[in-house]
C-alpha positions, 0 to 999 in steps of 0.5 A: 563473318558468316560465309559459306566459302571464307577464302573470299575473304581476304586481307592483303593486297593481290599482285602477281597472283599472290596475296601481300602484306605492307612491307611498311607494316603499315595498315588501317581497318575496315569498318562496318558502316551500320554497326561501327565494327571492325571487319578485318584490316587491309595493308598499305602498300609501299611504293616499291610494291606498286611499282612491282604491281606494274611490273607484274602487269607489264610482265603479263601483258605479252602473253595476255595480248597474244593469247587468241580472243576466244581464249581470253573469253574463256577465262572471263566466262569461267570468272563469270560463273564463279561470281554467280556460284558465289553469289551469297558470299559476295553480297554478305561481303558487299553489305558488312562492308558497304551498307546496302541491303542484300538485295540490293547486293545480289543484285549487284553481283548479277549486274557486276557479273554481267559485264563480265560475260558481256565483254567476255563476248564483246572482246571477239568482235574487236574489227578493224576495217578495211579502207577502199584503197586510193593509193595503187597496188595497196591494201588498206585497213585497221586492226585494233590492239590493247593499249596496254596496262590500265588502271581503274580506280573505283568507288565505294558505291557499287564495289564490285560492279564498278570493277568488273564493268572496267577490268573485263573490257580491259582484260578482254581487249588484252590489258592487264589491269591494276585496281585500286578500291576504295578504302572503305570497301576493299574486301569486294575486289579482293575477293575478286581477285579470288575468284579471278584466281580460280577461274584461271586467269593469270598472275599479273593480268588482275592486280589490287593495290592497296595504299593511300589514296592519293600516293598510289594514284599518283604512282599509277598516274606517273608511271608511263608503263601504265597507258590508261585510266579509268576513274569513277568517283568525283569530279574533283577528284576526276580533274586531279587524276586527269591533270596528273596523267597529263604528262605520260598522254595516258588514255582516261576514261572518267565516270564523275559526278551526276545532278540528275533532274527528274522531269514530272510532265502535267499529264502524268497520274501524280502518284504513278509519278511519285512512286517512281521518283522515291525509287529514282532518289533513294536507290542506295540510300542515294549514294548514287551518281543516278539518284534524282537530285533536283525533282521538277514537278508541273505545277498542275500536280505539284501538290498531288505529287508531294503528298503521294511522295511523302507517303511512299517516302515514309514507308521505306524501312531504314536499318542494318541491310543484314535484315529483311525487308530493309529499303536503306541501309546507313551512309558509309561513314559519319561525315556523309551524314554530316554532309547530308545534314549540312544540306539539309539546314542549308536548304531550310535556312534559304526558304525551303519547306521541311515535308519530312525527314526526323533524324531522331529516329535514325537507328545508328550514328551512319544512319540518315532518314530519308528527307523531303523538301519542296521549295527548293531553289537554284541558290541552294546546296541541293540544287548544285551539289550532289547530295549522294544523300537520301534528301529529296528536293522538290521544285514546281515548274510552269512550262517545257521551256522552264523546266529545261532550263532548270534541268539544264542549271548544273554543271554536271551532265550525266543521267536525266530522267523524264516521266509523260506520255506526250511524245512531242514532249519527250522529244522536245525535252530529251533532246534539250537536255544535256546529259549523256544518258535520258530515261523516258518512263522509266528508272531503270536505265543502265546495264551491259548493253548501254553505253554508260557516261555524261557530258559536262563536268560529269565524265569523258568516254563511255562504259558498257556497250559495243564502245565501252571497249574502245577505250582499252584499244588502240586502232593501228593503221595499214598500208600494204604495198605490193611487192616490188612496186614503186610509189606513185607507179 
C-alpha cells in the first residue's frame, strides 16, 4: 500500500486515545475485494475492552460537554482540514478496502469532510427558546444539552462518510462517540481516528472498537451509559438493534434499506432520462441505498428509453478501482455476487427479459457486470428486495395513478426519483410518494444541509441538515420563579 503518510494505515482498535490490540489475541484478515489479497488484520476486542471504550467515553464526557461550542468547533475544523489535506491517502485506503473507483473515493472523502465542517458550525447554533410565561413572576424556556455517549454502527459501502455524518453531529453536540465500523472496511475508520488525534480531539471522545459484530453491538445496546445509538445498514439488523436498545430506552436513529423508484414521465427525452437513470442505478456499483432499483417508464417512450439505457450501460467500464477510467469496481465479497446472480435468475425465471449482462466478461470473482432486465413485475425479488448490485429492472406504466401505486408498492421509503417537466405531474407524484426524500430531475440529492432519512421500514430520524444534530441533544425545560415568590401569587 503506497501512502504519502503510512501512519494513516492502522491495524489496531483505538480506545481512550491509545492504539489497542485484542487481549485475547483474536484477529481477522481484511481483503481487497478487487484482487482477493489480504490488506491487513484487525483485532477482535474482548468484552472488557469494549467496556473500556465506554469507560473512556464516560470519563471524557464531562470535559467535552463543558467546552464552549466554539471550542469544540475549532477542534472539529482542525479535523476537517486534516481530512482535506490527506484526501489522496484516505481515498487510496478506501478503494483498497471497499473497491470503489478512485474518483468516487475522492468524492466520498470530500463529502465526508463536508459534514465535519457543517456540524462544527451547527454546534454553535443549538439554540433554546424563550417561552411566554403563563405563570406569574416566572421566566420559562428551554436549553439544549448533549444526550451522552453515542454508539455509531456504520456500513461498508461508504466507510468514511457514514462515520463523519454521525460522529461530527454527535461531537459538535458535546457527545463522545464509540464507532463500530464494518469489518470489511475498518481502515477508513482507523485513519479518521489517527487524524482526530492529530486535530486535538481529546482521548475518549472518538473511539473505534472492532470485534464480532453481534457481540459488540449487543454490549453497546445493553449498556445504560450509552445514551444514543445510530446505525446505517439493513432493515433486518436495524430491527434487531432497536429491540436491543429498548431495555435502556436509548435515543435511536436508523438509516436502513432502500428500494428507490425512478419514475420517467411521458414528456421526457428518453435519452436524457435513460442516461440519468444509469447514473442513479450504478453509483457505487449499485451498492447504495439511494440506487434506483425499480425504473418505471411511461409506455409511450419505454422502447426508446430501454435502447438508450442499454447503450449507455454498455459504455461503463468494470475493473479495479485503482486503475484509470473505471466506472464500476467489484462488489464487496463473493456472497454479494451470488446474491446478485440469484436476483437475476429469479427475475428471468418469472418472465423478465435479459437485455444485457454477460457475466463471462467479469474481470474477477468479486465483479458483477451491469445487468439490464425488462418486463420486471412485482412478484420478482428485484421488485421487493434491495438488490445492492448493478442490476437494473425496467417496467412500463400507463398513467400517473398507476405509477404512484407501483412506486409505493414496497416496505421501504428512503428515496425516489422523478423525471418530468410537467409541474402538475411533479407536484402530484412528489406529494403522493411515500418516501423521505424525492429528487426531481436530478440524480444528486444529498449533502450536509440535507435532512437525510426515510419513512416506513427505511428508518427513524434524520442525518445532516439542521435536524441532524438534534439526534444527539436533549431539550431541557426550565421555569425560573422570582426569588421569594409564592406559587399562585
